[in-house]
C-alpha positions, -999 to +999 in steps of 0.1 A: -687-634+257-671-603+272-636-592+262-616-567+281-597-539+264-565-560+264-582-587+243-587-612+272-619-633+270-641-637+301-640-675+298-614-699+285-620-719+253-642-745+272-668-717+277-671-724+315-637-718+331-632-682+341-601-667+324-578-655+353-564-628+330-598-613+323-602-578+338-639-570+343-632-534+351-615-529+318-645-539+296-657-511+273-694-501+270-708-523+242-736-498+236-715-467+232-682-483+223-665-450+224-640-457+252-633-492+239-627-480+204-603-453+218-585-480+238-582-502+207-569-473+186-543-465+213-532-501+214-528-503+177-509-470+176-485-483+203-479-515+185-472-497+152-449-472+170-429-500+186-425-518+153-414-486+135-390-478+163-373-512+159-371-509+122-357-473+124-331-485+150-319-513+126-318-489+097-299-462+116-274-488+128-269-501+092-264-466+078-240-457+106-219-488+100-218-480+062-208-444+068-181-454+092-167-479+068-167-454+039-149-428+061-122-453+072-116-463+036-112-427+025-088-420+054-066-450+045-065-441+009-056-405+016-028-416+040-014-439+013-016-411-013+002-386+010+030-411+017+035-418-020+036-381-029+062-374-001+083-403-014+082-389-049+091-354-037+120-368-018+132-384-050+129-351-069+100-364-091+081-331-090+062-338-123+047-370-109+037-352-077+020-324-098+001-350-118-011-367-086-023-334-071-041-326-103-058-360-103-068-354-066-083-320-074-102-336-104-116-363-081-127-337-055-145-317-082-163-349-094-174-356-058-187-321-054-207-324-087-220-357-074-231-341-042-250-315-061-267-342-081-277-361-050-292-329-035-313-325-066-324-361-063-333-357-026-352-325-033-373-342-060-382-371-036-392-347-008-413-327-031-431-359-043-437-369-007-451-335+003-487-336+014-488-374+021-505-383+054-477-403+071-484-418+105-455-398+120-422-383+112-404-416+115-427-431+089-420-403+065-383-407+069-385-445+064-405-440+031-380-414+020-350-436+025-367-466+010-375-446-022-341-431-024-324-465-024-345-475-054-335-446-077-310-445-105-298-418-129-311-419-165-279-426-186-291-402-213-306-373-194-289-376-160-323-372-144-331-393-113-358-420-120-369-453-104-349-483-115-381-496-133-378-466-156-408-446-142-404-410-129-401-403-092-436-388-090-452-419-106-432-443-084-443-424-053-479-428-064-473-466-068-456-467-034-485-451-016-510-476-032-488-506-022-505-525+007-471-535+020-464-498+028-498-491+043-485-492+079-465-460+072-496-440+066-525-430+088-555-453+083-583-437+063-614-430+083-646-450+075-674-426+066-701-454+065-721-467+095-715-499+114-683-518+117-676-524+080-641-521+066-634-506+032-606-530+027-624-560+042-615-579+073-590-608+068-602-643+077-579-654+105-578-681+132-597-666+162-571-682+184-542-664+167-525-639+190-521-603+180-483-606+185-483-632+157-501-610+132-487-586+107-492-549+111-516-549+081-537-577+097-540-560+130-550-526+114-576-544+092-590-562+122-592-531+143-609-512+115-634-540+111-642-542+148-629-577+150-599-571+173-618-580+204-621-617+192-583-622+194-560-626+223-527-609+231 
């Protein structure tokens, strides 16, 4: 049964009724398969790009809301502190004011030291991610943020490590091998002949729509040459 590049079958499930959505002029050459494979690859890339864009939008919104909340809290705390110091000065309590200013300077110094520490952490993560074949820049940024959020400081050495206790480099190695993160990286090309898939093709209901599949399932089906058996 013929299938167009959009995944529409020539006939409906009864095998005799013509599928009105089938586009005969959009059927790839089964012998060469070059154009059809290219169309399939483009379709998969578009689907992945759309999913990544939605995830990035949600992450950006969450980070922006968090940053705004932090800024507002700092502003309110600073306003309250300034009012208190003015009241003390008006009452002639200069010693208390000096102590508050000293505490404020100490806090700012601690924040500066913390910023330096964070920059050290960020640099270590970026170095560990260097050379990895991400699908695009957004994928790399998502991986970076995901890894950053799972790091803690070693209480003894002060070095940044994963919360499981392993080093950043070792965790990045585990992160790359994790199948749940495979959609962030470019699929590895298959050097063998035929339509075999190194990771195997998942056994799925042929009536299951692509839009109901996970990204990993879609990529595996495409790599195994099975995508044409499923509808959009």
